[in-house]
MIDOSE-1310 file (N, C-alpha, C; in nm, 2 decimals, decimal comma, always signed):
residues 262
mtli	+0,00/+3,11/-2,29/+0,05/+3,09/-2,16/+0,02/+2,95/-2,11; -0,11/+2,91/-2,13/-0,15/+2,77/-2,08/-0,06/+2,66/-2,15; -0,04/+2,68/-2,28/+0,04/+2,59/-2,36/+0,18/+2,58/-2,31; +0,24/+2,69/-2,27/+0,38/+2,69/-2,21/+0,38/+2,62/-2,08
aili	+0,28/+2,64/-2,00/+0,27/+2,58/-1,87/+0,25/+2,43/-1,89; +0,17/+2,38/-1,99/+0,15/+2,24/-2,01/+0,28/+2,18/-2,06; +0,36/+2,24/-2,14/+0,49/+2,19/-2,19/+0,59/+2,18/-2,07; +0,60/+2,28/-1,99/+0,69/+2,27/-1,88/+0,65/+2,16/-1,78
gtlv	+0,52/+2,16/-1,75/+0,46/+2,06/-1,66/+0,49/+1,92/-1,70; +0,46/+1,89/-1,83/+0,47/+1,76/-1,89/+0,62/+1,71/-1,90; +0,71/+1,81/-1,93/+0,85/+1,77/-1,94/+0,91/+1,74/-1,80; +0,87/+1,83/-1,71/+0,92/+1,80/-1,57/+0,87/+1,67/-1,52
agig	+0,74/+1,64/-1,54/+0,69/+1,52/-1,49/+0,74/+1,40/-1,57; +0,75/+1,41/-1,70/+0,79/+1,30/-1,78/+0,94/+1,26/-1,77; +1,03/+1,36/-1,79/+1,17/+1,34/-1,79/+1,23/+1,35/-1,65; +1,18/+1,44/-1,57/+1,22/+1,46/-1,43/+1,21/+1,33/-1,35
svwl	+1,10/+1,26/-1,37/+1,07/+1,13/-1,29/+1,17/+1,03/-1,33; +1,21/+1,02/-1,46/+1,31/+0,92/-1,51/+1,44/+0,95/-1,45; +1,49/+1,07/-1,45/+1,62/+1,11/-1,40/+1,63/+1,08/-1,25; +1,52/+1,12/-1,18/+1,51/+1,09/-1,04/+1,52/+0,94/-1,01
aaal	+1,45/+0,86/-1,09/+1,45/+0,72/-1,08/+1,59/+0,66/-1,10; +1,66/+0,72/-1,20/+1,79/+0,68/-1,24/+1,89/+0,71/-1,12; +1,87/+0,82/-1,06/+1,96/+0,86/-0,95/+1,95/+0,76/-0,84; +1,83/+0,72/-0,81/+1,80/+0,62/-0,71/+1,85/+0,48/-0,75
sfga	+1,82/+0,44/-0,87/+1,85/+0,30/-0,92/+2,00/+0,28/-0,93; +2,06/+0,38/-1,00/+2,20/+0,36/-1,04/+2,30/+0,41/-0,93; +2,24/+0,49/-0,84/+2,33/+0,54/-0,73/+2,33/+0,45/-0,61; +2,26/+0,49/-0,51/+2,27/+0,42/-0,38/+2,22/+0,27/-0,39
lary	+2,12/+0,25/-0,48/+2,06/+0,11/-0,48/+2,12/+0,02/-0,58; +2,22/+0,06/-0,65/+2,27/-0,01/-0,77/+2,32/-0,15/-0,73; +2,37/-0,17/-0,61/+2,43/-0,30/-0,57/+2,32/-0,40/-0,53; +2,20/-0,35/-0,51/+2,09/-0,44/-0,48/+2,01/-0,49/-0,60
tqhm	+2,08/-0,53/-0,70/+2,01/-0,56/-0,83/+1,89/-0,66/-0,81; +1,91/-0,77/-0,74/+1,80/-0,87/-0,73/+1,68/-0,81/-0,65; +1,71/-0,73/-0,55/+1,61/-0,66/-0,47/+1,53/-0,57/-0,56; +1,61/-0,50/-0,64/+1,54/-0,40/-0,73/+1,45/-0,46/-0,83
lsma	+1,49/-0,59/-0,88/+1,40/-0,66/-0,97/+1,27/-0,70/-0,90; +1,28/-0,74/-0,77/+1,16/-0,77/-0,70/+1,07/-0,64/-0,68; +1,14/-0,53/-0,65/+1,07/-0,40/-0,64/+1,00/-0,36/-0,77; +1,08/-0,38/-0,88/+1,03/-0,34/-1,01/+0,90/-0,42/-1,04
agal	+0,90/-0,55/-1,01/+0,78/-0,64/-1,04/+0,66/-0,58/-0,96; +0,69/-0,55/-0,83/+0,58/-0,50/-0,75/+0,53/-0,36/-0,80; +0,62/-0,28/-0,84/+0,59/-0,14/-0,89/+0,51/-0,15/-1,02; +0,55/-0,23/-1,11/+0,48/-0,24/-1,24/+0,34/-0,30/-1,22
mata	+0,33/-0,40/-1,14/+0,19/-0,46/-1,12/+0,10/-0,36/-1,04; +0,16/-0,29/-0,94/+0,08/-0,20/-0,87/+0,04/-0,08/-0,95; +0,13/-0,03/-1,04/+0,09/+0,08/-1,14/-0,03/+0,04/-1,22; -0,03/-0,09/-1,27/-0,14/-0,14/-1,35/-0,27/-0,16/-1,27
fmhl	-0,26/-0,23/-1,16/-0,38/-0,27/-1,08/-0,43/-0,17/-0,98; -0,34/-0,09/-0,93/-0,39/+0,01/-0,83/-0,41/+0,15/-0,88; -0,35/+0,18/-1,00/-0,36/+0,31/-1,05/-0,43/+0,32/-1,18; -0,37/+0,26/-1,29/-0,42/+0,27/-1,42/-0,56/+0,21/-1,44
lpea	-0,57/+0,08/-1,41/-0,70/+0,01/-1,43/-0,82/+0,07/-1,35; -0,80/+0,10/-1,22/-0,91/+0,17/-1,15/-0,96/+0,30/-1,22; -0,86/+0,38/-1,27/-0,89/+0,50/-1,33/-0,96/+0,48/-1,46; -0,92/+0,38/-1,54/-0,99/+0,34/-1,66/-1,13/+0,30/-1,64
fesr	-1,15/+0,22/-1,53/-1,29/+0,16/-1,50/-1,38/+0,27/-1,44; -1,32/+0,38/-1,40/-1,41/+0,49/-1,34/-1,48/+0,56/-1,46; -1,43/+0,54/-1,58/-1,49/+0,61/-1,70/-1,63/+0,54/-1,73; -1,69/+0,59/-1,83/-1,82/+0,54/-1,88/-1,81/+0,43/-1,98
vaph	-1,69/+0,39/-2,01/-1,66/+0,28/-2,11/-1,71/+0,15/-2,05; -1,77/+0,07/-2,13/-1,82/-0,06/-2,08/-1,71/-0,15/-2,03; -1,72/-0,21/-1,91/-1,61/-0,30/-1,86/-1,57/-0,40/-1,96; -1,67/-0,46/-2,04/-1,64/-0,56/-2,14/-1,53/-0,51/-2,24
dlfl	-1,55/-0,39/-2,29/-1,46/-0,33/-2,39/-1,32/-0,31/-2,33; -1,32/-0,27/-2,20/-1,19/-0,25/-2,14/-1,11/-0,38/-2,11; -1,19/-0,48/-2,07/-1,13/-0,62/-2,05/-1,08/-0,67/-2,18; -1,15/-0,65/-2,29/-1,11/-0,70/-2,42/-0,98/-0,63/-2,46
tlll	-0,97/-0,50/-2,43/-0,85/-0,42/-2,47/-0,73/-0,47/-2,39; -0,76/-0,51/-2,26/-0,65/-0,56/-2,17/-0,60/-0,70/-2,23; -0,70/-0,78/-2,27/-0,66/-0,91/-2,32/-0,58/-0,90/-2,45; -0,63/-0,81/-2,54/-0,56/-0,79/-2,67/-0,42/-0,73/-2,65
glvf	-0,41/-0,64/-2,55/-0,29/-0,58/-2,51/-0,19/-0,68/-2,47; -0,23/-0,78/-2,38/-0,14/-0,88/-2,33/-0,09/-0,97/-2,45; -0,18/-1,01/-2,54/-0,15/-1,09/-2,66/-0,05/-1,01/-2,74; -0,08/-0,88/-2,76/+0,01/-0,80/-2,85/+0,15/-0,79/-2,79
ffll	+0,17/-0,77/-2,66/+0,30/-0,76/-2,60/+0,37/-0,90/-2,60; +0,29/-1,01/-2,59/+0,35/-1,14/-2,60/+0,41/-1,16/-2,74; +0,33/-1,12/-2,85/+0,38/-1,13/-2,98/+0,50/-1,04/-3,01; +0,50/-0,92/-2,95/+0,61/-0,83/-2,96/+0,74/-0,89/-2,91
dkae	+0,72/-0,95/-2,79/+0,84/-1,02/-2,72/+0,89/-1,14/-2,81; +0,79/-1,21/-2,87/+0,82/-1,33/-2,96/+0,91/-1,28/-3,08; +0,86/-1,17/-3,14/+0,93/-1,11/-3,26/+1,07/-1,07/-3,22; +1,08/-1,01/-3,10/+1,21/-0,96/-3,05/+1,30/-1,08/-3,03
lwhh	+1,25/-1,18/-2,97/+1,34/-1,30/-2,94/+1,37/-1,37/-3,07; +1,28/-1,38/-3,16/+1,30/-1,45/-3,29/+1,41/-1,37/-3,37; +1,40/-1,24/-3,37/+1,50/-1,16/-3,44/+1,64/-1,17/-3,37; +1,63/-1,17/-3,24/+1,75/-1,18/-3,15/+1,82/-1,32/-3,18
gheh	+1,73/-1,42/-3,19/+1,79/-1,56/-3,21/+1,86/-1,57/-3,34; +1,82/-1,50/-3,44/+1,89/-1,50/-3,57/+2,02/-1,44/-3,57; +2,04/-1,34/-3,48/+2,16/-1,27/-3,47/+2,26/-1,33/-3,37; +2,20/-1,39/-3,26/+2,29/-1,45/-3,16/+2,25/-1,60/-3,15
hhpe	+2,33/-1,69/-3,20/+2,29/-1,83/-3,19/+2,32/-1,88/-3,05; +2,22/-1,94/-2,99/+2,24/-2,00/-2,86/+2,30/-2,13/-2,87; +2,38/-2,18/-2,76/+2,43/-2,31/-2,77/+2,32/-2,41/-2,77; +2,34/-2,52/-2,84/+2,24/-2,63/-2,85/+2,24/-2,72/-2,73
dgna	+2,20/-2,66/-2,61/+2,19/-2,75/-2,50/+2,05/-2,75/-2,45; +2,02/-2,83/-2,35/+1,89/-2,84/-2,30/+1,83/-2,71/-2,25; +1,91/-2,62/-2,21/+1,86/-2,49/-2,16/+1,86/-2,38/-2,26; +1,87/-2,42/-2,39/+1,89/-2,32/-2,49/+1,78/-2,21/-2,49
hhgh	+1,66/-2,26/-2,46/+1,55/-2,16/-2,46/+1,56/-2,06/-2,34; +1,64/-2,09/-2,24/+1,66/-2,00/-2,13/+1,79/-1,92/-2,15; +1,86/-1,94/-2,25/+1,99/-1,88/-2,27/+1,98/-1,73/-2,27; +1,87/-1,67/-2,31/+1,87/-1,52/-2,33/+1,88/-1,45/-2,19
whdh	+1,86/-1,52/-2,08/+1,89/-1,45/-1,95/+2,03/-1,45/-1,92; +2,11/-1,55/-1,97/+2,25/-1,57/-1,92/+2,36/-1,52/-2,01; +2,32/-1,50/-2,14/+2,43/-1,45/-2,23/+2,44/-1,30/-2,22; +2,53/-1,24/-2,29/+2,55/-1,09/-2,28/+2,50/-1,02/-2,40
apvq	+2,39/-1,07/-2,46/+2,33/-1,01/-2,57/+2,27/-0,87/-2,54; +2,27/-0,78/-2,64/+2,23/-0,65/-2,60/+2,08/-0,63/-2,59; +2,00/-0,74/-2,63/+1,85/-0,72/-2,63/+1,79/-0,79/-2,51; +1,71/-0,72/-2,44/+1,65/-0,78/-2,32/+1,50/-0,81/-2,35
pgsw	+1,46/-0,93/-2,33/+1,32/-0,96/-2,35/+1,23/-0,87/-2,26; +1,13/-0,82/-2,32/+1,04/-0,73/-2,24/+1,07/-0,59/-2,26; +1,19/-0,56/-2,31/+1,23/-0,41/-2,32/+1,14/-0,34/-2,42; +1,10/-0,40/-2,53/+1,01/-0,33/-2,62/+0,87/-0,31/-2,56
avlt	+0,83/-0,42/-2,49/+0,70/-0,42/-2,43/+0,69/-0,31/-2,33; +0,80/-0,29/-2,25/+0,80/-0,19/-2,14/+0,81/-0,05/-2,20; +0,89/-0,04/-2,31/+0,90/+0,10/-2,37/+0,78/+0,14/-2,44; +0,71/+0,04/-2,51/+0,59/+0,07/-2,58/+0,48/+0,11/-2,47
gdsv	+0,47/+0,03/-2,37/+0,37/+0,06/-2,27/+0,40/+0,19/-2,20; +0,52/+0,21/-2,17/+0,57/+0,34/-2,11/+0,53/+0,46/-2,19; +0,55/+0,45/-2,32/+0,52/+0,56/-2,41/+0,37/+0,59/-2,41; +0,29/+0,48/-2,42/+0,14/+0,50/-2,42/+0,10/+0,56/-2,28
hcfg	+0,16/+0,51/-2,17/+0,12/+0,55/-2,04/+0,16/+0,70/-2,03; +0,28/+0,74/-2,07/+0,32/+0,88/-2,07/+0,24/+0,97/-2,15; +0,20/+0,92/-2,27/+0,11/+1,00/-2,35/-0,02/+1,03/-2,28; -0,08/+0,92/-2,21/-0,20/+0,94/-2,13/-0,18/+1,04/-2,02
dgil	-0,06/+1,03/-1,95/-0,03/+1,12/-1,84/-0,03/+1,27/-1,89; +0,03/+1,28/-2,01/+0,04/+1,42/-2,08/-0,10/+1,48/-2,10; -0,20/+1,39/-2,14/-0,33/+1,43/-2,17/-0,40/+1,47/-2,03; -0,37/+1,39/-1,93/-0,43/+1,42/-1,80/-0,38/+1,56/-1,74
iasa	-0,24/+1,58/-1,76/-0,18/+1,70/-1,71/-0,24/+1,82/-1,79; -0,25/+1,81/-1,92/-0,31/+1,92/-2,01/-0,45/+1,95/-1,97; -0,53/+1,84/-1,94/-0,67/+1,86/-1,90/-0,68/+1,94/-1,77; -0,59/+1,90/-1,68/-0,58/+1,97/-1,55/-0,54/+2,12/-1,56
fmad	-0,44/+2,15/-1,64/-0,39/+2,28/-1,67/-0,50/+2,37/-1,73; -0,58/+2,31/-1,82/-0,69/+2,38/-1,89/-0,80/+2,41/-1,80; -0,82/+2,33/-1,70/-0,92/+2,35/-1,60/-0,88/+2,46/-1,50; -0,75/+2,45/-1,46/-0,70/+2,55/-1,36/-0,55/+2,54/-1,35
mrlg	-0,48/+2,65/-1,35/-0,33/+2,64/-1,35/-0,28/+2,57/-1,23; -0,33/+2,60/-1,11/-0,28/+2,54/-0,99/-0,31/+2,39/-0,99; -0,43/+2,35/-1,04/-0,46/+2,21/-1,05/-0,36/+2,14/-1,14; -0,32/+2,21/-1,25/-0,23/+2,15/-1,35/-0,09/+2,13/-1,28
aiaa	-0,05/+2,22/-1,20/+0,08/+2,21/-1,13/+0,08/+2,09/-1,03; -0,03/+2,08/-0,96/-0,05/+1,96/-0,87/-0,05/+1,83/-0,95; -0,12/+1,83/-1,06/-0,13/+1,71/-1,14/+0,01/+1,67/-1,19; +0,09/+1,77/-1,24/+0,23/+1,74/-1,29/+0,31/+1,69/-1,18
lavl	+0,31/+1,74/-1,06/+0,39/+1,69/-0,94/+0,34/+1,55/-0,90; +0,21/+1,53/-0,91/+0,16/+1,40/-0,87/+0,21/+1,29/-0,97; +0,21/+1,32/-1,10/+0,26/+1,23/-1,20/+0,41/+1,21/-1,18; +0,48/+1,31/-1,15/+0,63/+1,30/-1,13/+0,65/+1,20/-1,01
ahev	+0,58/+1,22/-0,90/+0,60/+1,14/-0,78/+0,56/+1,00/-0,80; +0,44/+0,97/-0,87/+0,41/+0,83/-0,88/+0,48/+0,76/-0,99; +0,54/+0,83/-1,08/+0,62/+0,77/-1,19/+0,76/+0,72/-1,14; +0,81/+0,78/-1,04/+0,95/+0,75/-0,99/+0,97/+0,60/-0,97
phhm	+0,89/+0,54/-0,87/+0,91/+0,39/-0,85/+0,88/+0,31/-0,98; +0,78/+0,36/-1,06/+0,75/+0,28/-1,18/+0,87/+0,29/-1,28; +0,93/+0,41/-1,30/+1,05/+0,42/-1,39/+1,17/+0,34/-1,33; +1,18/+0,33/-1,20/+1,29/+0,25/-1,14/+1,27/+0,11/-1,19
gdlm	+1,14/+0,06/-1,20/+1,11/-0,07/-1,25/+1,15/-0,08/-1,40; +1,12/+0,02/-1,48/+1,15/+0,01/-1,62/+1,31/+0,01/-1,64; +1,38/+0,09/-1,57/+1,53/+0,09/-1,58/+1,59/-0,04/-1,54; +1,53/-0,11/-1,44/+1,58/-0,24/-1,41/+1,55/-0,34/-1,51
vlrs	+1,43/-0,34/-1,58/+1,40/-0,43/-1,69/+1,50/-0,41/-1,80; +1,53/-0,29/-1,84/+1,62/-0,26/-1,95/+1,76/-0,29/-1,92; +1,80/-0,28/-1,79/+1,94/-0,31/-1,75/+1,96/-0,46/-1,72; +1,86/-0,54/-1,69/+1,88/-0,67/-1,65/+1,94/-0,76/-1,76
gtnn	+1,93/-0,71/-1,89/+1,99/-0,79/-2,00/+2,13/-0,73/-2,04; +2,15/-0,61/-2,01/+2,28/-0,54/-2,05/+2,32/-0,44/-1,94; +2,45/-0,42/-1,93/+2,49/-0,33/-1,82/+2,50/-0,19/-1,87; +2,45/-0,16/-1,99/+2,46/-0,02/-2,04/+2,36/+0,07/-1,98
krma	+2,40/+0,14/-1,87/+2,31/+0,23/-1,79/+2,27/+0,34/-1,88; +2,36/+0,40/-1,96/+2,33/+0,52/-2,03/+2,22/+0,49/-2,14; +2,23/+0,38/-2,20/+2,13/+0,34/-2,31/+2,00/+0,32/-2,24; +1,99/+0,26/-2,13/+1,87/+0,24/-2,06/+1,80/+0,37/-2,02
lvkv	+1,89/+0,46/-1,97/+1,84/+0,60/-1,93/+1,79/+0,67/-2,05; +1,86/+0,67/-2,17/+1,82/+0,74/-2,29/+1,68/+0,69/-2,34; +1,67/+0,55/-2,34/+1,54/+0,49/-2,39/+1,42/+0,53/-2,30; +1,44/+0,52/-2,17/+1,33/+0,55/-2,08/+1,30/+0,71/-2,08
slag	+1,41/+0,79/-2,10/+1,39/+0,93/-2,10/+1,31/+0,97/-2,23; +1,34/+0,90/-2,34/+1,26/+0,93/-2,46/+1,11/+0,89/-2,44; +1,09/+0,78/-2,38/+0,95/+0,74/-2,35/+0,89/+0,84/-2,25; +0,96/+0,89/-2,16/+0,92/+1,00/-2,07/+0,88/+1,13/-2,14
avta	+0,96/+1,16/-2,24/+0,94/+1,28/-2,32/+0,81/+1,27/-2,40; +0,75/+1,15/-2,42/+0,62/+1,14/-2,49/+0,51/+1,21/-2,40; +0,54/+1,23/-2,27/+0,44/+1,30/-2,19/+0,41/+1,44/-2,25; +0,52/+1,50/-2,30/+0,50/+1,64/-2,36/+0,41/+1,63/-2,49
lggl	+0,43/+1,52/-2,56/+0,35/+1,50/-2,68/+0,20/+1,48/-2,64; +0,18/+1,41/-2,54/+0,05/+1,39/-2,48/-0,01/+1,52/-2,44; +0,07/+1,60/-2,38/+0,03/+1,74/-2,33/-0,01/+1,82/-2,45; +0,07/+1,82/-2,56/+0,04/+1,90/-2,68/-0,09/+1,85/-2,74
agyw	-0,10/+1,71/-2,76/-0,22/+1,65/-2,82/-0,34/+1,69/-2,73; -0,32/+1,68/-2,60/-0,43/+1,71/-2,50/-0,48/+1,85/-2,52; -0,38/+1,94/-2,54/-0,42/+2,09/-2,55/-0,50/+2,11/-2,68; -0,46/+2,05/-2,79/-0,54/+2,07/-2,91/-0,66/+1,98/-2,92
lvdl	-0,66/+1,86/-2,87/-0,77/+1,77/-2,90/-0,83/+1,71/-2,77; -0,83/+1,80/-2,66/-0,86/+1,75/-2,53/-1,00/+1,67/-2,53; -1,10/+1,73/-2,59/-1,23/+1,67/-2,59/-1,23/+1,54/-2,67; -1,17/+1,54/-2,78/-1,16/+1,42/-2,87/-1,09/+1,30/-2,80
lhdy	-0,97/+1,33/-2,75/-0,88/+1,23/-2,69/-0,93/+1,18/-2,55; -1,00/+1,27/-2,49/-1,05/+1,23/-2,35/-1,13/+1,11/-2,35; -1,21/+1,08/-2,46/-1,29/+0,96/-2,47/-1,20/+0,84/-2,48; -1,08/+0,85/-2,54/-1,00/+0,74/-2,56/-0,90/+0,71/-2,44
lpyf	-0,90/+0,81/-2,35/-0,81/+0,79/-2,23/-0,82/+0,66/-2,16; -0,94/+0,61/-2,13/-0,95/+0,48/-2,07/-0,87/+0,37/-2,14; -0,88/+0,37/-2,28/-0,81/+0,27/-2,36/-0,66/+0,28/-2,35; -0,61/+0,41/-2,35/-0,47/+0,43/-2,33/-0,42/+0,37/-2,19
lvva	-0,50/+0,40/-2,09/-0,47/+0,35/-1,96/-0,46/+0,19/-1,95; -0,56/+0,13/-2,02/-0,56/-0,02/-2,02/-0,45/-0,08/-2,10; -0,42/-0,02/-2,22/-0,30/-0,07/-2,30/-0,17/-0,06/-2,22; -0,15/+0,05/-2,15/-0,03/+0,07/-2,07/-0,03/-0,03/-1,96
sssf	-0,15/-0,06/-1,90/-0,16/-0,16/-1,79/-0,12/-0,30/-1,84; -0,17/-0,33/-1,96/-0,14/-0,47/-2,01/+0,01/-0,49/-2,03; +0,08/-0,38/-2,07/+0,23/-0,39/-2,09/+0,30/-0,42/-1,96; +0,25/-0,34/-1,85/+0,32/-0,36/-1,72/+0,29/-0,49/-1,66
vyva	+0,17/-0,54/-1,68/+0,13/-0,67/-1,62/+0,21/-0,78/-1,70; +0,22/-0,77/-1,83/+0,29/-0,87/-1,91/+0,44/-0,87/-1,87; +0,50/-0,76/-1,86/+0,65/-0,75/-1,83/+0,67/-0,81/-1,69; +0,59/-0,77/-1,59/+0,61/-0,82/-1,45/+0,59/-0,97/-1,45
ladl	+0,49/-1,03/-1,51/+0,46/-1,17/-1,50/+0,54/-1,25/-1,60; +0,57/-1,20/-1,72/+0,65/-1,28/-1,81/+0,80/-1,27/-1,80; +0,84/-1,15/-1,76/+0,99/-1,13/-1,76/+1,05/-1,11/-1,63; +0,99/-1,05/-1,53/+1,05/-1,02/-1,40/+1,03/-1,14/-1,30
ipql	+0,90/-1,18/-1,29/+0,87/-1,29/-1,19/+0,95/-1,41/-1,22; +0,96/-1,46/-1,35/+1,04/-1,58/-1,38/+1,18/-1,57/-1,33; +1,24/-1,45/-1,33/+1,38/-1,43/-1,28/+1,38/-1,45/-1,13; +1,27/-1,42/-1,07/+1,27/-1,43/-0,92/+1,23/-1,57/-0,87
qkrl	+1,19/-1,66/-0,96/+1,14/-1,79/-0,93/+1,26/-1,89/-0,92; +1,35/-1,86/-0,82/+1,46/-1,95/-0,80/+1,45/-2,01/-0,66; +1,52/-2,12/-0,64/+1,51/-2,19/-0,51/+1,61/-2,11/-0,42; +1,55/-2,04/-0,32/+1,62/-1,95/-0,23/+1,61/-2,00/-0,09
slke	+1,70/-1,95/+0,00/+1,68/-1,98/+0,14/+1,56/-1,90/+0,19; +1,52/-1,93/+0,31/+1,40/-1,86/+0,37/+1,43/-1,71/+0,38; +1,55/-1,68/+0,43/+1,59/-1,54/+0,45/+1,58/-1,46/+0,31; +1,64/-1,52/+0,21/+1,64/-1,46/+0,07/+1,50/-1,45/+0,02
tlaq	+1,41/-1,55/+0,05/+1,27/-1,54/+0,00/+1,20/-1,43/+0,07; +1,22/-1,42/+0,20/+1,15/-1,31/+0,28/+1,20/-1,17/+0,23; +1,33/-1,16/+0,19/+1,38/-1,03/+0,14/+1,31/-1,00/+0,01; +1,30/-1,11/-0,08/+1,23/-1,09/-0,21/+1,09/-1,04/-0,19
itwl	+1,02/-1,11/-0,10/+0,87/-1,07/-0,08/+0,87/-0,93/-0,02; +0,96/-0,89/+0,07/+0,96/-0,76/+0,13/+0,98/-0,65/+0,02; +1,08/-0,68/-0,07/+1,10/-0,58/-0,18/+0,99/-0,57/-0,28; +0,93/-0,69/-0,30/+0,81/-0,69/-0,39/+0,70/-0,60/-0,33
glgi	+0,68/-0,62/-0,20/+0,58/-0,55/-0,12/+0,61/-0,40/-0,12; +0,74/-0,37/-0,11/+0,78/-0,23/-0,11/+0,75/-0,16/-0,24; +0,77/-0,23/-0,35/+0,74/-0,18/-0,48/+0,59/-0,15/-0,49; +0,51/-0,24/-0,44/+0,36/-0,23/-0,45/+0,32/-0,11/-0,36
glvt	+0,38/-0,11/-0,24/+0,35/+0,00/-0,14/+0,38/+0,14/-0,19; +0,50/+0,15/-0,25/+0,54/+0,28/-0,30/+0,44/+0,34/-0,40; +0,41/+0,25/-0,50/+0,32/+0,30/-0,60/+0,18/+0,33/-0,55; +0,13/+0,24/-0,46/+0,00/+0,26/-0,40/-0,01/+0,39/-0,32
vmsg	+0,10/+0,42/-0,24/+0,10/+0,55/-0,17/+0,10/+0,67/-0,26; +0,20/+0,66/-0,36/+0,21/+0,77/-0,46/+0,08/+0,79/-0,54; +0,02/+0,68/-0,57/-0,10/+0,68/-0,65/-0,22/+0,75/-0,57; -0,22/+0,71/-0,44/-0,32/+0,77/-0,35/-0,30/+0,92/-0,34
lahg	-0,18/+0,97/-0,33/-0,14/+1,11/-0,32/-0,19/+1,18/-0,45; -0,16/+1,11/-0,56/-0,19/+1,17/-0,70/-0,34/+1,19/-0,71; -0,42/+1,09/-0,66/-0,56/+1,10/-0,67/-0,62/+1,20/-0,57; -0,54/+1,22/-0,46/-0,58/+1,32/-0,37/-0,56/+1,46/-0,43
gh	-0,46/+1,47/-0,51/-0,42/+1,60/-0,57/-0,52/+1,64/-0,69; -0,58/+1,53/-0,75/-0,66/+1,56/-0,87/-0,79/+1,64/-0,83
């Protein structure tokens, strides 16, 4: 019975949050693409700094080890991006102009820098969420339900960010949704692993949280923020800062509610 509850809870939290995010991103807010990119950057950074890292540092793991994991994670996602761009460059030759190294933002190639980093980080994050939900269900059914709803709520703004990252290089909404949904489904795998190996995996949870954080920080700073660093009018700049703040605010509020529910 507990296992069935864990599976239902993790699937609702993992995939439900992605579909809810898609309904918001691709529906009413679809025409505000630039604003959504600002919000995505804020949401990803806030998920890392206000939710995942504090939770990791609340554990008994030495801060030095967690910071080392964060550093290695950032380097890993940088190399992952490099490999992706290198592979991409062999398939799509950029024009030999002075801006060739910026060409990947402006052509219509199907690969988006940062997409693998965001999907890898997302999968690790969702796996960690699954373990958290399973732990809560095993402690108390009601606590498990609250944990699943809390994960669903705080993942929505973050998944909106992921969908924007995947869509900013290609207009294929369906593909972006499928990829993020698959990452969301990893929550159920985390739930299963948590059910069978809860004591063993619990010790590694802080590391999962930090690796996921490093991917979100990397994507926000290396892929999203550079797209926002354009010369804009004062009004446009204020709008950009407002949306960035909204992304941070949404995740911070949801995160606070999630911690309240735990």
